[in-house]
C-alpha positions as CSV (number, residue, x, y, z in Angstrom):
1,X,24.2,-3.4,-1.0
2,X,21.5,-5.4,-2.6
3,X,18.1,-4.2,-2.1
4,X,15.1,-6.3,-3.8
5,X,11.5,-4.8,-4.1
6,X,8.7,-6.7,-4.9
7,X,5.8,-5.2,-6.8
8,X,8.6,-2.2,-7.9
9,X,6.0,-0.9,-10.7
10,X,3.3,-0.2,-8.8
11,X,2.5,3.1,-7.1
12,X,4.1,2.9,-3.7
13,X,7.1,1.2,-5.3
14,X,7.7,3.7,-7.3
15,X,8.1,5.8,-4.9
16,X,10.1,3.8,-2.7
17,X,12.4,3.5,-5.1
18,X,13.3,7.1,-5.4
19,X,13.7,7.4,-1.5
20,X,15.9,4.5,-1.9
21,X,18.2,5.9,-4.5
22,X,18.6,8.9,-2.2
23,X,18.9,7.1,1.2
24,X,21.7,4.5,-1.0
25,X,23.3,6.2,-3.2
26,X,25.4,3.1,-3.9
27,X,23.0,0.5,-3.1
28,X,22.1,-1.7,-6.4
29,X,18.3,-1.9,-6.3
30,X,16.3,-4.6,-8.1
31,X,12.9,-4.7,-8.5
32,X,10.2,-7.4,-9.7
33,X,7.3,-6.8,-12.5
34,X,4.6,-9.4,-13.1
35,X,2.9,-7.8,-16.6
36,X,4.7,-6.2,-19.1
37,X,2.6,-3.4,-18.6
38,X,5.1,-2.3,-15.3
39,X,7.6,-0.2,-15.8
40,X,10.3,0.2,-13.4
41,X,12.6,3.1,-12.6
42,X,15.6,3.7,-14.0
43,X,18.6,2.5,-12.8
44,X,16.8,-0.3,-11.5
45,X,17.1,-3.6,-12.1
46,X,14.3,-5.4,-13.6
47,X,12.9,-9.1,-13.2
48,X,9.5,-9.9,-14.6
49,X,8.6,-12.8,-12.3
50,X,5.7,-14.8,-10.5
51,X,6.3,-15.0,-7.3
52,X,4.5,-18.3,-7.1
53,X,6.6,-19.6,-8.8
54,X,8.9,-21.3,-6.0
55,X,11.7,-22.3,-8.2
56,X,12.4,-19.2,-10.0
57,X,11.8,-17.1,-6.7
58,X,14.6,-19.5,-5.4
59,X,16.9,-18.5,-8.6
60,X,16.1,-15.3,-7.8
61,X,16.7,-14.4,-4.6
62,X,20.2,-17.3,-5.1
63,X,21.4,-14.1,-7.6
64,X,21.0,-11.6,-5.7
65,X,21.7,-12.8,-2.4
66,X,19.8,-9.3,-0.6
67,X,20.0,-8.0,2.6
68,X,16.5,-6.0,2.4
69,X,13.6,-7.2,1.0
70,X,10.7,-4.4,0.7
71,X,7.6,-6.8,0.0
72,X,5.0,-4.8,-2.0
73,X,3.8,-7.2,-4.5
74,X,0.0,-8.0,-4.0
75,X,-3.4,-7.7,-5.6
76,X,-4.5,-4.6,-3.7
77,X,-7.7,-3.8,-4.3
78,X,-10.5,-4.8,-2.1
79,X,-13.3,-4.5,-4.7
80,X,-11.2,-6.6,-7.3
81,X,-11.0,-9.2,-3.7
82,X,-15.1,-9.3,-4.2
83,X,-14.8,-10.2,-8.1
84,X,-11.9,-12.3,-7.9
85,X,-11.0,-14.1,-4.2
86,X,-9.0,-16.5,-5.3
87,X,-7.0,-14.4,-7.6
88,X,-6.3,-12.0,-4.1
89,X,-5.7,-15.0,-1.8
90,X,-3.1,-17.0,-4.2
91,X,-1.1,-14.0,-4.9
92,X,-1.0,-12.2,-1.9
93,X,-0.3,-15.5,-0.1
94,X,1.9,-17.9,-2.3
95,X,4.0,-15.4,-3.5
96,X,5.3,-14.0,0.4
97,X,5.6,-17.9,1.8
98,X,7.9,-18.8,-1.3
99,X,10.0,-15.8,-0.2
100,X,10.2,-17.0,3.4
101,X,10.9,-20.9,2.0
102,X,13.5,-19.4,-0.5
103,X,15.2,-17.8,2.1
104,X,15.4,-20.5,4.4
105,X,16.4,-22.8,1.9
106,X,19.7,-20.8,0.4
107,X,20.5,-20.1,4.2
108,X,20.3,-16.0,3.8
109,X,18.9,-13.2,6.2
110,X,17.8,-10.3,5.0
111,X,15.3,-7.9,6.7
112,X,12.0,-8.5,5.3
113,X,9.4,-6.1,5.6
114,X,6.2,-7.1,4.8
115,X,2.9,-4.8,4.1
116,X,-0.4,-5.6,5.4
117,X,-3.0,-3.5,5.6
118,X,-5.3,-1.8,8.6
119,X,-8.4,-3.8,6.2
120,X,-7.9,-6.6,8.4
121,X,-9.1,-4.7,11.9
122,X,-12.6,-5.0,10.0
123,X,-15.6,-2.7,11.7
124,X,-14.4,-1.4,15.0
125,X,-17.0,0.9,17.2
126,X,-16.3,4.4,17.9
127,X,-14.5,2.9,21.7
128,X,-12.3,0.8,20.2
129,X,-10.7,3.8,18.2
130,X,-8.2,4.7,17.7
131,X,-6.7,1.3,16.6
132,X,-3.8,-0.1,18.0
133,X,-1.7,-2.9,17.0
134,X,-3.2,-5.1,20.0
135,X,-6.9,-4.3,18.2
136,X,-8.9,-7.3,17.4
137,X,-9.2,-8.7,13.8
138,X,-12.0,-8.9,11.9
139,X,-11.6,-9.0,8.4
140,X,-14.7,-8.9,6.4
141,X,-13.8,-9.0,2.8
142,X,-11.2,-11.8,1.0
143,X,-8.2,-8.5,0.4
144,X,-8.2,-8.3,4.2
145,X,-8.1,-12.0,4.7
146,X,-5.2,-12.5,2.3
147,X,-3.7,-9.5,4.5
148,X,-4.3,-11.6,7.9
149,X,-2.9,-14.5,6.5
150,X,0.3,-12.5,5.1
151,X,1.1,-10.9,8.8
152,X,0.3,-14.0,10.6
153,X,3.1,-16.2,8.6
154,X,5.4,-13.7,9.0
155,X,5.1,-13.8,12.7
156,X,4.9,-17.6,12.5
157,X,8.2,-17.5,10.1
158,X,10.4,-15.6,12.5
159,X,9.0,-17.2,15.5
160,X,9.8,-21.1,14.2
161,X,12.5,-20.1,11.2
162,X,14.1,-16.7,12.8
163,X,12.9,-14.9,9.2
164,X,14.0,-11.4,9.6
165,X,9.9,-10.1,9.1
166,X,8.9,-6.4,10.3
167,X,5.6,-6.1,9.6
168,X,3.6,-3.2,9.0
169,X,-0.3,-2.5,9.2
170,X,-0.4,0.3,6.7
171,X,-3.4,2.4,6.7
172,X,-5.0,4.0,3.4
173,X,-2.1,5.7,1.4
174,X,-2.5,8.2,-1.6
175,X,-0.8,10.6,-3.5
176,X,0.6,11.4,-7.3
177,X,0.7,8.1,-9.6
178,X,-2.0,6.1,-8.0
179,X,-4.7,4.1,-10.2
180,X,-8.1,5.6,-10.3
181,X,-9.3,2.3,-8.4
182,X,-8.8,4.6,-5.5
183,X,-10.9,7.3,-4.3
184,X,-8.9,10.1,-5.0
185,X,-7.5,9.3,-8.0
186,X,-10.7,8.4,-9.4
187,X,-12.7,12.0,-8.3
188,X,-9.0,14.0,-9.3
189,X,-9.2,12.1,-13.0
190,X,-12.9,12.6,-13.7
191,X,-12.1,16.5,-12.8
192,X,-9.0,16.9,-14.8
193,X,-11.1,14.8,-17.7
194,X,-14.2,17.8,-17.0
195,X,-11.5,20.3,-17.5
196,X,-10.2,19.0,-20.8
197,X,-13.6,18.6,-22.1
198,X,-13.2,14.8,-22.1
199,X,-16.3,14.2,-20.0
200,X,-19.7,15.0,-19.4
201,X,-19.6,17.4,-16.0
202,X,-20.9,15.0,-13.9
203,X,-18.8,13.2,-11.1
204,X,-19.8,9.9,-10.3
205,X,-19.1,8.7,-6.6
206,X,-19.6,5.8,-3.9
207,X,-20.1,5.9,-0.6
208,X,-19.1,9.8,0.7
209,X,-19.4,9.2,4.4
210,X,-17.2,6.1,5.2
211,X,-13.5,7.6,6.8
212,X,-10.7,6.7,6.7
213,X,-7.1,7.3,8.2
214,X,-5.0,8.7,5.1
215,X,-1.6,9.3,5.1
216,X,0.6,10.6,1.8
217,X,2.6,7.8,0.1
218,X,6.2,9.9,0.2
219,X,5.1,9.9,4.0
220,X,4.6,6.1,4.0
221,X,7.6,4.8,2.4
222,X,9.7,7.1,4.8
223,X,8.3,5.0,7.7
224,X,9.0,1.7,5.6
225,X,12.8,2.9,5.0
226,X,12.4,4.1,8.8
227,X,11.5,0.6,9.8
228,X,13.7,-1.2,7.6
229,X,16.9,0.7,9.6
230,X,15.2,0.4,12.9
231,X,12.2,-1.7,13.5
232,X,12.2,-4.8,15.7
233,X,11.7,-7.7,13.2
234,X,8.9,-10.1,14.6
235,X,7.4,-6.7,15.5
236,X,4.3,-5.6,14.0
237,X,3.7,-1.3,13.6
238,X,0.7,0.7,12.4
239,X,1.3,3.0,9.9
240,X,-1.3,5.4,10.1
241,X,-2.0,9.7,10.4
242,X,-4.3,9.2,13.1
243,X,-6.8,11.6,11.3
244,X,-9.8,10.3,9.6
245,X,-11.5,12.0,6.9
246,X,-14.0,10.9,4.4
247,X,-14.1,10.5,0.5
248,X,-16.9,13.8,0.7
249,X,-13.4,15.6,2.5
250,X,-11.6,14.2,-1.0
251,X,-14.4,15.6,-3.3
252,X,-14.6,18.7,-1.8
253,X,-10.7,19.9,-1.8
254,X,-11.1,19.0,-5.4
255,X,-14.0,21.2,-5.9
256,X,-12.7,23.7,-4.3
257,X,-8.9,24.0,-6.7
258,X,-11.2,23.2,-9.8
259,X,-13.2,26.0,-12.3
260,X,-15.4,23.8,-13.3
261,X,-19.1,23.4,-12.7
262,X,-19.9,19.7,-12.2
263,X,-22.4,17.6,-10.8
264,X,-22.3,14.6,-8.5
265,X,-23.9,11.5,-8.7
266,X,-24.0,7.9,-6.7
267,X,-22.8,5.2,-8.3
268,X,-24.1,1.8,-7.5
269,X,-21.4,-0.4,-9.0
270,X,-18.5,1.9,-6.6
271,X,-20.6,0.7,-3.2
272,X,-18.9,-2.0,-1.3
273,X,-21.0,-4.9,-0.4
274,X,-19.7,-4.2,3.1
275,X,-18.3,-0.5,4.4
276,X,-17.1,-0.1,7.7
277,X,-18.3,3.4,8.8
278,X,-15.1,5.2,10.4
279,X,-11.4,3.6,11.0
280,X,-7.9,5.4,11.7
281,X,-4.7,4.3,13.8
282,X,-2.6,4.8,16.4
283,X,0.9,5.2,15.4
284,X,2.6,5.7,18.7
285,X,5.1,2.5,18.2
286,X,6.0,3.2,14.7
287,X,7.2,6.4,16.1
288,X,8.7,5.2,19.7
289,X,10.7,2.7,17.7
290,X,11.6,5.2,14.3
291,X,10.7,9.3,15.1
292,X,8.3,9.0,12.1
293,X,5.5,11.4,12.1
294,X,3.6,12.3,8.9
295,X,5.0,15.8,7.5
296,X,2.3,16.3,4.3
297,X,-1.4,18.2,5.1
298,X,-4.3,16.0,4.0
299,X,-5.3,18.8,1.8
300,X,-1.6,18.9,0.0
301,X,-1.1,15.3,-0.6
302,X,-5.5,15.6,-2.4
303,X,-4.2,19.2,-4.6
304,X,-0.7,17.3,-5.7
305,X,-2.7,14.4,-6.9
306,X,-5.4,16.9,-8.9
307,X,-2.3,18.1,-10.4
308,X,-0.4,14.9,-11.0
309,X,-4.4,13.8,-13.2
310,X,-4.4,17.1,-14.7
311,X,-0.9,16.3,-16.2
312,X,-1.7,12.0,-17.6
313,X,-4.8,14.0,-19.0
């Protein structure tokens, strides 16, 4: 069996590869990378490629003929999307569309997992929580606009060309190996540097009050592999814990697990132009179709992130 993972050198890709190598020990796993800085784990056939180049995408799929495609490749930072909106839209939309066009031209029908985001739901009132797959879409940043487009393109190409897309709307996920562009490792790496004497005992933070639905990446990729096996093409699934937690909650757990004496300062550069106060999801459809439930607690995820950051430092 041939499996293709786009964005295989990224945070989620590395965890997914480990899961697939266990689940399908006889499969051949291929992974795309975009920059020389990306490294894929051992046992994966690497394919450096710009997914915005349709000819190269056609050549890749013609050579592999995958039966499963996990489309992870994306510009995934909301903050970055405000700084580079066109780069975000182009990367996230064109790469996915080229995968669909190549499958149609080559007359192959792999199951394709398309990763959208809870960001597409945008601002919600307390009465609208928890968010279901039927909730309104109110994107309020360039990243979420790109993810709405990915989501709708997947639905459209299933309807018009029978491309076997299964869509997820993944809420925040975190865990060991995540970059410090994201809140938990951003805090944890600062603590690790303070512990190592590499930083003054000051942690710089953004908005600590906004609440998000965090799921450990190791649980998220279990959801992805289950959806690849059991999900219904054309359907969309929230991947969520159903529990909101604030950045303050993350910081409190980190501070409780260090002996360092630190001060906390708000950094204006870490504040978003638009912020959603609270968001959390309902994953009942995912549970019904696959039996998935999260197994790793919020606190354990943060402790694991801190240990990973200490190892990096």
